[in-house]
C-alpha positions as CSV (number, residue, x, y, z in Angstrom):
1,M,-0.3,0.1,-0.1
2,N,1.2,3.5,-1.1
3,H,0.6,6.2,1.5
4,S,1.1,9.7,-0.2
5,P,-0.3,12.8,1.8
6,G,-2.0,15.5,0.0
7,G,-1.2,19.4,-0.3
8,E,2.5,19.2,0.2
9,D,5.3,21.3,-0.9
10,R,6.5,19.1,-4.4
11,S,9.5,20.7,-5.1
12,A,13.0,19.9,-4.8
13,T,16.7,21.6,-5.1
14,A,19.4,20.0,-7.0
15,Y,22.7,20.5,-8.4
16,W,23.8,21.1,-11.5
17,I,27.1,21.4,-13.1
18,T,26.5,24.8,-15.4
19,G,30.1,25.0,-17.0
20,P,33.6,23.9,-16.6
21,C,34.2,23.8,-13.2
22,E,31.1,25.8,-12.5
23,G,27.9,24.8,-10.6
24,E,24.4,25.9,-9.5
25,L,21.6,24.7,-7.6
26,R,18.4,24.7,-9.0
27,T,14.8,23.9,-8.0
28,E,12.3,21.7,-9.7
29,S,9.2,20.2,-9.4
30,L,8.6,16.5,-8.0
31,P,6.2,13.9,-9.6
32,Q,3.4,12.4,-7.8
33,T,4.7,9.3,-6.0
34,G,2.6,6.7,-7.7
35,E,2.3,3.1,-7.5
36,G,6.0,1.2,-7.5
37,A,7.0,4.5,-6.2
38,A,8.8,6.1,-3.5
39,L,9.9,10.1,-2.2
40,V,12.9,9.5,-0.7
41,R,14.1,13.1,1.5
42,S,18.1,12.9,1.1
43,L,20.3,12.8,4.2
44,Y,24.0,12.1,2.8
45,S,25.1,12.0,-0.4
46,G,29.2,11.1,-1.3
47,Y,30.9,13.3,-3.6
48,S,33.0,10.6,-6.0
49,R,36.1,12.9,-6.5
50,G,37.5,11.0,-9.5
51,T,34.5,10.8,-12.2
52,E,32.8,13.9,-10.7
53,G,36.1,15.8,-11.2
54,L,36.1,14.8,-15.0
55,V,32.3,15.7,-14.6
56,L,32.8,18.8,-13.3
57,A,35.8,19.8,-15.4
58,N,33.4,18.6,-19.0
59,R,36.2,15.9,-19.5
60,V,34.1,13.5,-20.5
61,P,34.9,12.0,-24.3
62,Q,32.1,11.9,-26.9
63,R,32.5,8.6,-27.8
64,V,31.5,7.0,-24.4
65,A,29.3,9.8,-23.3
66,G,26.3,7.5,-23.6
67,L,27.8,4.9,-21.8
68,M,28.9,7.3,-18.5
69,Q,25.5,8.6,-18.1
70,A,24.9,8.1,-14.1
71,P,21.4,6.4,-13.3
72,H,18.6,9.4,-12.9
73,Q,21.1,12.0,-14.7
74,E,19.7,15.1,-16.3
75,G,21.2,17.1,-19.0
76,S,23.8,15.9,-21.2
77,F,27.9,15.9,-21.3
78,P,29.3,18.5,-21.2
79,N,26.5,20.6,-19.5
80,P,24.4,21.6,-18.2
81,V,24.1,18.0,-16.6
82,K,22.9,17.2,-13.0
83,Y,25.5,14.3,-12.2
84,G,26.3,12.1,-9.0
85,Y,25.2,8.4,-8.0
86,L,25.9,8.0,-4.0
87,S,22.7,9.1,-2.2
88,V,21.6,8.3,1.1
89,G,18.1,9.2,2.5
90,V,14.6,8.5,4.5
91,V,11.9,7.1,2.4
92,E,9.1,9.7,3.5
93,E,6.4,8.3,0.6
94,G,5.5,4.9,-0.5
95,P,5.6,1.3,0.6
96,D,4.5,0.8,4.2
97,A,7.4,-1.6,4.9
98,L,10.0,0.9,2.8
99,R,8.4,4.4,4.9
100,G,10.7,5.3,7.3
101,R,13.3,3.4,6.5
102,T,16.9,4.5,5.4
103,V,18.0,3.6,1.7
104,F,20.4,4.1,-0.6
105,C,20.4,4.9,-4.4
106,L,22.6,5.8,-7.8
107,Y,20.5,9.4,-7.6
108,P,22.5,12.8,-8.1
109,H,22.8,15.3,-5.6
110,Q,19.3,16.4,-4.9
111,D,17.5,17.3,-1.4
112,R,14.3,15.1,-2.3
113,Y,13.3,12.3,-5.1
114,V,10.9,10.2,-6.3
115,V,12.2,6.7,-7.5
116,P,11.1,3.0,-8.4
117,V,11.2,1.4,-5.1
118,A,13.0,-1.1,-6.7
119,E,15.7,1.1,-7.3
120,L,16.4,1.6,-3.5
121,A,18.4,-1.0,-1.3
122,V,17.7,-0.4,2.2
123,V,20.8,0.4,4.5
124,P,21.3,-2.3,7.3
125,D,20.7,-0.8,11.1
126,E,24.5,-1.5,12.1
127,V,25.5,1.0,9.1
128,P,25.5,4.9,9.9
129,P,23.5,6.8,7.2
130,A,26.8,9.0,6.1
131,R,28.9,5.8,6.0
132,A,26.3,4.0,3.7
133,V,27.4,7.0,1.0
134,L,30.2,4.4,0.0
135,A,27.6,1.8,-1.2
136,G,29.1,2.7,-4.5
137,A,32.8,2.7,-3.9
138,L,32.2,-1.1,-2.1
139,E,29.8,-2.4,-4.8
140,T,32.7,-1.2,-7.3
141,A,35.5,-3.4,-5.2
142,V,33.2,-6.3,-5.1
143,N,32.7,-6.5,-8.8
144,A,36.8,-6.1,-9.2
145,L,37.7,-8.9,-7.1
146,W,34.8,-11.1,-8.9
147,D,36.7,-10.3,-12.2
148,A,39.7,-11.2,-10.6
149,A,39.6,-13.7,-8.5
150,P,42.4,-14.0,-6.0
151,R,43.7,-17.0,-4.9
152,L,45.1,-19.1,-1.8
153,G,48.7,-17.8,-1.0
154,D,48.7,-14.7,-3.9
155,R,51.2,-11.8,-4.2
156,V,49.4,-8.6,-4.9
157,A,49.7,-5.2,-5.4
158,V,47.4,-2.4,-5.3
159,V,48.0,0.4,-7.4
160,G,47.0,3.8,-6.3
161,C,45.2,4.5,-2.9
162,G,42.0,6.4,-3.5
163,L,38.5,5.7,-3.1
164,V,38.1,2.6,-5.2
165,G,41.6,1.6,-4.7
166,G,41.2,1.5,-0.7
167,A,37.9,0.1,-0.6
168,I,39.9,-3.3,-2.8
169,L,42.3,-3.4,-0.2
170,A,39.9,-3.2,2.5
171,L,38.3,-6.4,1.2
172,L,41.9,-7.9,0.4
173,G,42.8,-7.5,3.4
174,R,40.5,-10.5,4.4
175,F,41.6,-12.8,2.0
176,P,44.7,-15.4,2.8
177,L,47.1,-13.7,0.8
178,G,50.8,-14.5,0.8
179,R,51.1,-10.9,0.4
180,L,49.4,-7.2,-0.1
181,Q,51.0,-3.9,-0.6
182,A,49.7,-0.7,-1.7
183,V,51.5,1.4,-3.9
184,D,51.0,5.3,-3.9
185,N,53.0,8.4,-4.8
186,D,51.6,10.1,-1.7
187,P,53.3,8.7,1.4
188,A,50.3,10.2,3.5
189,K,48.4,6.9,2.1
190,A,50.8,4.7,4.4
191,E,48.5,5.1,7.7
192,L,45.3,4.1,6.1
193,A,47.0,1.2,3.7
194,G,48.5,-0.1,7.3
195,A,44.6,0.2,8.9
196,L,43.2,-2.0,5.5
197,G,46.3,-4.5,6.3
198,A,48.6,-3.7,3.9
199,D,51.9,-2.7,3.5
200,F,52.6,0.7,1.9
201,A,55.6,1.3,-0.9
202,L,56.5,4.0,-2.9
203,P,56.0,3.0,-6.7
204,G,59.8,3.4,-7.2
205,E,60.1,0.5,-4.2
206,A,57.3,-1.5,-4.9
207,L,57.7,-5.3,-4.6
208,A,57.5,-6.9,-7.9
209,D,56.6,-10.6,-9.4
210,C,52.7,-10.1,-8.5
211,D,50.2,-12.8,-9.4
212,L,47.7,-9.8,-9.4
213,V,48.1,-6.0,-9.9
214,V,44.5,-3.9,-9.6
215,H,45.4,-0.5,-11.1
216,C,43.3,2.4,-9.5
217,S,45.5,5.4,-9.9
218,A,43.4,6.8,-13.0
219,R,47.1,7.6,-14.6
220,A,48.9,6.7,-17.2
221,E,53.0,6.1,-15.3
222,G,50.3,4.1,-12.3
223,L,49.3,2.0,-15.3
224,A,52.8,1.6,-16.3
225,C,54.0,1.0,-12.7
226,S,51.4,-1.9,-12.7
227,L,52.7,-3.8,-15.9
228,E,56.1,-3.8,-14.3
229,L,54.9,-5.0,-11.3
230,A,53.0,-8.0,-12.5
231,G,55.0,-11.1,-12.6
232,D,55.3,-13.3,-15.7
233,D,52.2,-14.7,-16.8
234,G,50.7,-12.3,-13.9
235,E,47.4,-10.0,-14.7
236,V,47.1,-6.4,-14.2
237,L,43.1,-5.4,-13.7
238,E,42.3,-1.8,-14.5
239,L,39.3,-0.1,-12.6
240,S,40.9,4.0,-13.4
241,W,38.4,5.8,-15.5
242,Y,40.9,8.5,-17.6
243,G,38.1,10.6,-19.0
244,A,39.8,12.5,-22.3
245,E,43.2,12.1,-21.4
246,P,45.1,9.9,-23.6
247,V,47.3,7.1,-21.9
248,T,50.6,6.1,-23.6
249,L,51.9,2.8,-22.2
250,P,55.6,1.4,-22.7
251,L,53.7,-1.9,-24.4
252,G,57.3,-2.6,-25.7
253,A,58.7,-3.8,-22.5
254,D,57.7,-5.9,-20.0
255,F,54.2,-6.2,-21.4
256,H,54.7,-8.8,-24.6
257,A,58.4,-10.0,-23.2
258,R,56.4,-11.4,-19.7
259,R,53.4,-12.5,-21.6
260,L,51.1,-9.9,-19.2
261,T,47.4,-9.6,-19.1
262,L,45.8,-6.4,-19.0
263,R,42.1,-6.2,-18.6
264,S,39.4,-4.0,-17.5
265,S,36.7,-4.5,-14.7
266,Q,33.8,-1.8,-14.7
267,V,31.2,-1.9,-12.1
268,S,28.4,-1.2,-14.8
269,A,27.7,-5.0,-15.5
270,V,28.2,-7.7,-12.7
271,A,31.2,-9.5,-13.7
272,L,31.0,-12.2,-16.0
273,A,31.9,-14.9,-13.1
274,R,29.0,-14.0,-11.1
275,R,26.6,-12.8,-14.2
276,H,24.4,-15.6,-13.9
277,R,24.1,-16.4,-10.2
278,R,24.0,-12.8,-9.2
279,T,21.8,-9.6,-9.6
280,R,22.8,-5.9,-9.3
281,A,20.7,-6.0,-6.5
282,E,22.2,-8.7,-4.5
283,R,25.9,-7.2,-5.8
284,L,24.8,-3.7,-3.8
285,G,23.3,-5.4,-0.9
286,L,26.7,-7.3,-0.1
287,A,28.5,-4.2,-0.2
288,L,25.9,-1.9,1.6
289,D,26.3,-5.7,4.4
290,L,30.4,-5.0,4.5
291,L,30.0,-1.7,5.4
292,A,28.9,-2.6,9.0
293,D,33.0,-2.4,9.2
294,P,33.8,0.9,10.8
295,I,37.2,0.8,9.3
296,F,35.6,2.4,5.9
297,D,34.9,5.2,8.5
298,R,38.8,6.4,7.5
299,F,37.2,7.0,3.7
300,L,34.6,9.9,4.8
301,S,35.4,13.5,4.7
302,G,33.1,16.4,5.5
303,P,30.7,17.1,5.3
304,T,30.0,20.0,3.5
305,D,26.6,21.1,3.7
306,F,24.5,21.1,0.4
307,A,24.2,24.5,0.2
308,D,28.1,25.5,-0.4
309,L,28.1,22.2,-2.7
310,P,28.5,25.0,-5.8
311,R,31.6,26.3,-4.0
312,D,33.0,23.4,-2.6
313,A,32.6,21.5,-5.8
314,E,36.0,22.6,-7.6
315,A,37.9,22.2,-4.2
316,L,37.0,18.5,-4.1
317,A,37.8,18.0,-7.7
318,S,41.2,19.3,-7.4
319,G,41.9,17.8,-4.3
320,A,41.9,21.4,-2.1
321,L,39.3,19.9,0.4
322,D,41.5,16.4,1.5
323,G,40.0,12.9,1.8
324,L,39.1,9.8,-0.6
325,C,35.1,10.0,0.0
326,H,33.8,13.9,1.0
327,V,30.2,13.8,2.5
328,I,27.6,16.4,1.3
329,R,24.9,16.7,4.0
330,Y,21.7,17.9,3.6
331,P,18.7,19.4,5.6
332,G,17.3,17.8,8.5
333,A,20.6,15.1,8.6
334,E,21.6,14.5,12.2
335,E,25.3,15.0,12.9
336,E,27.0,11.5,12.2
337,H,29.9,10.4,14.5
338,V,31.5,8.8,11.3
339,L,32.3,12.3,10.0
340,T,34.4,13.4,13.5
341,D,35.5,10.2,14.9
342,R,37.8,8.0,12.3
343,A,40.2,6.8,15.5
């Protein structure tokens, strides 16, 4: 049974990218909450620094513009466009079983929205709402490990310890590996790597002869380093998205001489190894369950109030505001301990 009180304000406010490194808040009207739909009031959203930074800079290649559209995106690349995909809120109208529940949705930065209930994932009670914005990153990490299939005793390196790289490290730390090393050109990432159960190395000091290397730096030099770290007949799994940036690799060196494999992993489809036995909803549910681990609080920074997002977005994209995943807080959201206590 749907519950939809009448006479209420049906407007919403959304963040739109309006030009290179420019954005604004726009007001729009919401549709009625029909059968099979729900009205969600946002509590938090997550700013995905890598992908959203490329979108903000208007650097989405036209060749893949259709493929890179986010669910519920409005407008088209390069701009104006309403973009984002890490939203956590409370169901205010909809089926009785969902009303009052905290949910995750792949929705842009917007304070209220109406979506089909099939697109909502209930956040487990043990996962704080602000932490739940990481579900998209964890879902990407789950899919990558289904693609990579690490084996008992493997020597593994993760090159690039940003949001996705960190999520993969956190999950790989649960595997009985022979070696797990985080590789990044920022020495400050050593503390995070240690907390996630990995050794840390700068690119020039990383250990080679890896069975598997996962690359997440979105830099050509990071991918070249990954090829150097893979052992003979080893595999490099590429998770980076480069946008319009061309990538040049020294394929005349390690790649052919040592029979390496380079393949991509992308969250838009369930990994082939599980595609016939897991739905996307099941994959997202698994990611949310994994977020019960408080170690993921270390990934969060902020919050930035939603009203300040147009001002802060460029600083987020450039890295002037630090952190792996910056939390956007909406009016009415309670202050969560995960944003202030990461000890």
